C-alpha positions as CSV (number, residue, x, y, z in Angstrom):
1,X,-19.3,-16.2,-67.3
2,X,-17.1,-19.2,-68.3
3,X,-15.5,-21.2,-65.4
4,X,-12.2,-23.1,-65.3
5,X,-10.4,-21.3,-68.1
6,X,-6.8,-20.1,-68.3
7,X,-6.1,-16.5,-69.1
8,X,-5.2,-17.2,-72.7
9,X,-8.2,-19.4,-73.3
10,X,-10.4,-16.6,-71.9
11,X,-8.8,-14.2,-74.4
12,X,-9.5,-16.7,-77.2
13,X,-13.2,-17.0,-76.1
14,X,-13.6,-13.2,-76.5
15,X,-11.7,-13.2,-79.8
16,X,-13.9,-15.9,-81.2
17,X,-17.1,-13.9,-80.6
18,X,-17.4,-10.9,-82.9
19,X,-19.7,-9.0,-80.5
20,X,-17.4,-9.4,-77.4
21,X,-16.0,-5.9,-76.5
22,X,-14.2,-6.5,-73.2
23,X,-12.8,-9.6,-71.4
24,X,-12.6,-9.9,-67.6
25,X,-10.5,-12.5,-65.8
26,X,-10.4,-13.5,-62.1
27,X,-7.2,-15.5,-61.8
28,X,-7.8,-16.9,-58.3
29,X,-11.0,-18.6,-59.4
30,X,-10.1,-19.2,-63.1
31,X,-13.2,-17.3,-64.0
32,X,-13.7,-15.8,-67.5
33,X,-16.2,-13.0,-67.9
34,X,-17.2,-11.6,-71.4
35,X,-18.8,-8.2,-71.8
36,X,-20.7,-7.2,-75.0
37,X,-21.7,-3.6,-74.2
38,X,-19.7,-1.1,-76.1
39,X,-19.3,1.5,-73.3
40,X,-18.4,-1.1,-70.7
41,X,-14.7,-0.1,-70.9
42,X,-15.6,3.6,-70.2
43,X,-17.6,2.6,-67.1
44,X,-14.4,0.8,-65.8
45,X,-12.4,4.0,-66.2
46,X,-15.0,5.9,-64.1
47,X,-14.8,3.4,-61.2
48,X,-11.1,3.0,-60.6
49,X,-11.1,3.6,-56.9
50,X,-10.7,0.6,-54.5
51,X,-9.1,-2.8,-55.1
52,X,-9.8,-4.6,-58.4
53,X,-9.8,-8.4,-58.4
54,X,-10.7,-8.7,-62.1
55,X,-8.2,-8.1,-64.9
56,X,-9.9,-6.5,-67.9
57,X,-8.7,-6.4,-71.6
58,X,-10.3,-4.5,-74.5
59,X,-10.9,-6.5,-77.6
60,X,-8.7,-4.2,-79.6
61,X,-5.7,-5.2,-77.3
62,X,-6.2,-8.9,-77.7
63,X,-3.3,-10.2,-79.8
64,X,-3.6,-13.8,-81.0
65,X,-3.0,-15.7,-84.2
66,X,-5.5,-15.0,-87.0
67,X,-6.7,-18.6,-86.7
68,X,-7.8,-17.9,-83.1
69,X,-9.7,-14.7,-83.9
70,X,-12.7,-13.6,-85.9
71,X,-11.3,-10.3,-87.1
72,X,-12.2,-10.9,-90.7
73,X,-15.6,-12.5,-90.1
74,X,-18.8,-10.8,-91.1
75,X,-22.3,-11.6,-89.9
76,X,-22.5,-14.9,-91.8
77,X,-19.3,-16.1,-90.3
78,X,-20.2,-19.8,-90.6
79,X,-19.4,-19.6,-94.3
80,X,-15.9,-18.3,-94.1
81,X,-14.8,-18.6,-90.5
82,X,-15.7,-22.1,-89.2
83,X,-13.7,-21.6,-86.0
84,X,-15.8,-18.6,-84.9
85,X,-18.6,-18.9,-82.3
86,X,-21.6,-18.0,-84.4
87,X,-24.5,-19.8,-82.5
88,X,-24.8,-17.2,-79.7
89,X,-26.5,-13.9,-79.4
90,X,-25.0,-11.0,-77.5
91,X,-26.4,-10.5,-74.0
92,X,-29.7,-8.7,-74.1
93,X,-29.5,-5.0,-73.6
94,X,-31.3,-3.4,-70.7
95,X,-34.9,-2.4,-71.5
96,X,-36.6,0.8,-70.0
97,X,-39.1,0.1,-67.2
98,X,-38.6,-3.7,-67.4
99,X,-36.2,-6.7,-67.1
100,X,-35.3,-9.4,-69.5
101,X,-35.4,-12.7,-67.6
102,X,-32.8,-15.4,-68.1
103,X,-29.1,-15.5,-68.6
104,X,-28.5,-17.9,-71.5
105,X,-27.8,-16.6,-75.1
106,X,-27.1,-19.7,-77.2
107,X,-29.0,-20.4,-80.4
108,X,-32.7,-21.3,-79.7
109,X,-32.6,-19.7,-76.2
110,X,-35.8,-17.8,-75.2
111,X,-35.9,-14.7,-73.1
112,X,-39.0,-13.2,-71.4
113,X,-39.8,-9.6,-70.8
114,X,-41.1,-8.6,-67.3
115,X,-42.3,-5.1,-66.8
116,X,-41.8,-3.1,-63.6
117,X,-44.7,-2.2,-61.3
118,X,-47.0,0.3,-63.0
119,X,-46.0,-0.8,-66.4
120,X,-47.2,-3.5,-68.9
121,X,-46.2,-4.9,-72.2
122,X,-47.1,-2.7,-75.1
123,X,-48.1,-5.8,-77.1
124,X,-48.7,-8.9,-75.0
125,X,-48.3,-11.2,-78.0
126,X,-44.6,-10.2,-78.3
127,X,-43.1,-10.6,-74.8
128,X,-40.7,-13.4,-75.7
129,X,-37.5,-13.1,-77.7
130,X,-35.6,-16.0,-79.3
131,X,-31.9,-16.2,-80.2
132,X,-31.9,-16.9,-83.9
133,X,-28.8,-16.8,-86.2
134,X,-26.9,-14.6,-83.8
135,X,-29.7,-12.0,-83.3
136,X,-32.6,-11.7,-80.8
137,X,-36.0,-11.6,-82.4
138,X,-38.0,-8.4,-81.9
139,X,-39.6,-7.8,-78.5
140,X,-42.2,-5.3,-77.4
141,X,-41.7,-2.4,-74.9
142,X,-42.9,-1.7,-71.4
143,X,-45.4,1.2,-71.2
144,X,-47.6,2.6,-68.5
145,X,-50.5,0.3,-67.5
146,X,-53.1,2.9,-68.6
147,X,-51.7,2.6,-72.2
148,X,-52.7,-1.0,-72.6
149,X,-56.4,-0.9,-71.5
150,X,-59.0,-1.8,-74.1
151,X,-56.6,-3.2,-76.6
152,X,-57.1,-5.5,-79.6
153,X,-55.1,-6.7,-82.6
154,X,-55.5,-7.0,-86.3
155,X,-52.6,-8.3,-88.3
156,X,-49.4,-6.5,-87.2
157,X,-51.2,-3.6,-85.6
158,X,-52.4,-3.1,-82.0
159,X,-55.3,-0.7,-81.4
160,X,-56.0,1.0,-78.0
161,X,-59.4,2.5,-77.3
162,X,-59.7,5.4,-74.9
163,X,-63.4,5.8,-74.2
164,X,-63.6,7.7,-70.9
165,X,-63.1,11.2,-72.3
166,X,-63.4,13.1,-75.6
167,X,-60.3,14.9,-77.0
168,X,-59.5,17.4,-79.7
169,X,-57.2,16.2,-82.5
170,X,-54.1,17.7,-80.9
171,X,-55.0,16.1,-77.5
172,X,-55.6,12.8,-79.2
173,X,-52.1,13.0,-80.7
174,X,-50.6,13.8,-77.3
175,X,-52.5,10.9,-75.7
176,X,-51.3,8.4,-78.2
177,X,-47.7,9.7,-78.3
178,X,-47.4,9.5,-74.6
179,X,-47.8,5.7,-74.9
180,X,-45.6,5.4,-77.9
181,X,-48.5,5.1,-80.3
182,X,-50.0,7.3,-83.1
183,X,-53.6,8.3,-84.0
184,X,-55.1,5.5,-86.0
185,X,-55.1,5.4,-89.8
186,X,-57.6,3.2,-91.8
187,X,-56.1,1.7,-95.0
188,X,-58.6,-1.0,-96.1
189,X,-62.3,-1.9,-95.9
190,X,-61.3,-4.9,-93.7
191,X,-59.6,-2.5,-91.2
192,X,-62.6,-0.1,-91.2
193,X,-65.1,-2.9,-90.6
194,X,-62.9,-4.3,-87.8
195,X,-62.6,-0.9,-86.0
196,X,-66.3,-0.2,-86.5
197,X,-67.2,-3.5,-84.8
198,X,-64.9,-2.7,-81.9
199,X,-66.4,0.8,-81.5
200,X,-69.9,-0.7,-81.4
201,X,-68.8,-2.7,-78.4
202,X,-67.7,0.4,-76.5
203,X,-70.4,2.7,-77.9
204,X,-73.5,0.5,-78.8
205,X,-75.8,3.5,-79.3
206,X,-73.9,6.5,-80.7
207,X,-75.3,9.9,-80.2
208,X,-76.9,11.3,-83.3
209,X,-75.6,14.9,-82.8
210,X,-73.2,17.1,-80.9
211,X,-74.0,17.6,-77.2
212,X,-73.7,20.9,-75.4
213,X,-69.9,20.4,-74.9
214,X,-69.3,19.6,-78.5
215,X,-68.5,16.0,-77.8
216,X,-69.1,13.3,-80.5
217,X,-69.2,9.6,-80.6
218,X,-66.4,8.7,-83.0
219,X,-62.7,8.9,-83.4
220,X,-60.2,11.0,-85.3
221,X,-58.1,9.5,-88.2
222,X,-54.6,10.8,-88.7
223,X,-55.6,12.2,-92.1
224,X,-55.9,15.7,-93.4
225,X,-58.0,16.9,-96.4
226,X,-57.0,20.3,-97.8
227,X,-59.8,21.9,-99.8
228,X,-59.6,20.7,-103.4
229,X,-56.7,18.2,-102.7
230,X,-56.5,14.5,-102.0
231,X,-56.6,13.2,-98.4
232,X,-53.1,12.8,-97.0
233,X,-51.6,11.1,-93.9
234,X,-50.4,13.4,-91.2
235,X,-47.4,11.3,-90.2
236,X,-45.7,11.1,-93.5
237,X,-47.8,13.3,-95.9
238,X,-48.4,10.4,-98.3
239,X,-51.6,10.3,-100.3
240,X,-54.4,8.1,-98.8
241,X,-55.4,5.5,-101.3
242,X,-58.4,4.0,-99.4
243,X,-61.2,6.3,-98.2
244,X,-64.7,5.7,-96.8
245,X,-66.4,9.0,-96.7
246,X,-70.2,9.3,-96.1
247,X,-72.4,10.6,-98.9
248,X,-71.7,14.3,-99.5
249,X,-68.4,14.2,-97.6
250,X,-66.0,15.8,-97.5
251,X,-67.8,19.1,-98.0
252,X,-64.9,21.2,-96.5
253,X,-66.6,24.2,-94.9
254,X,-63.2,25.0,-93.3
255,X,-63.2,21.4,-91.8
256,X,-60.1,19.7,-93.0
257,X,-59.6,17.0,-90.4
258,X,-61.2,13.5,-90.7
259,X,-63.2,11.5,-88.2
260,X,-65.2,8.2,-88.3
261,X,-68.6,9.3,-87.1
262,X,-70.6,6.9,-84.9
263,X,-74.1,8.0,-85.8
264,X,-73.3,7.5,-89.5
265,X,-72.3,3.9,-89.2
266,X,-68.7,5.0,-88.6
267,X,-68.3,6.5,-92.1
268,X,-65.9,9.4,-92.5
269,X,-66.8,13.0,-92.1
270,X,-64.7,16.1,-92.4
271,X,-64.4,17.9,-89.0
272,X,-62.4,20.7,-87.3
273,X,-59.4,20.0,-85.1
274,X,-61.4,21.5,-82.2
275,X,-64.2,18.9,-82.4
276,X,-64.0,16.3,-79.7
277,X,-64.1,12.5,-80.1
278,X,-63.0,9.4,-78.3
279,X,-59.4,8.4,-79.2
280,X,-58.2,5.3,-81.0
281,X,-54.4,4.8,-81.1
282,X,-52.5,2.4,-83.4
283,X,-49.0,0.9,-83.1
284,X,-46.9,-1.9,-84.5
285,X,-44.9,-4.3,-82.3
């Protein structure tokens, strides 16, 4: 909101901001209100009952001199439209299951994500967004609290370890997907060594064989190995360039899924989709 502005100056403030969609004006208080949400005008049409103290004008209906508008300005308006307001970000959009704290949106402004009760940041390292060059930097999401237990990071990836139960491949996929993650993929020796070290913390003494329920100490990879073909990723069907199979693996035997096996120093084995392992999920910011 911008106080102590005339109606025409309020129109101009909206016109000078390329992301302003609707202008509101309260004449009795000389109060200017700018709205940046595209469907805001439609919500006004749905709530016409009762007295209205604000006057609203769509951006498309604002008629001013070209020098007072940013109609021809692109994203990099500072190069061609020096009169435009370019050092602001649009108001932050609502986030599911959380709130963006703060109401400033000038260049350099920082906004903080606060999740609702029962929810937590998907990546605690990215709960702050900064207004930079007219855009907010990327921020994480709010997910159920159970989705962020036993988490650790390597590079741009966050890994979540579910150790309390053993899942089939399809159940592991569902568990990860519920939290906005995917079943882990290993793409380098560094990543394999890191995940093996984390699993040793959770499972210091892996069982050497299947137990009566078919549970194993290990975790599925989101890879598939058709007999006679190269290993492929399940999410995009690209060929896997890095592999870390144990000696003699894969030996197929109608086992086309891949798991890191605890008793074999977390090296890869081919398994069936019905075998059960702990679950490791992976996600980016």
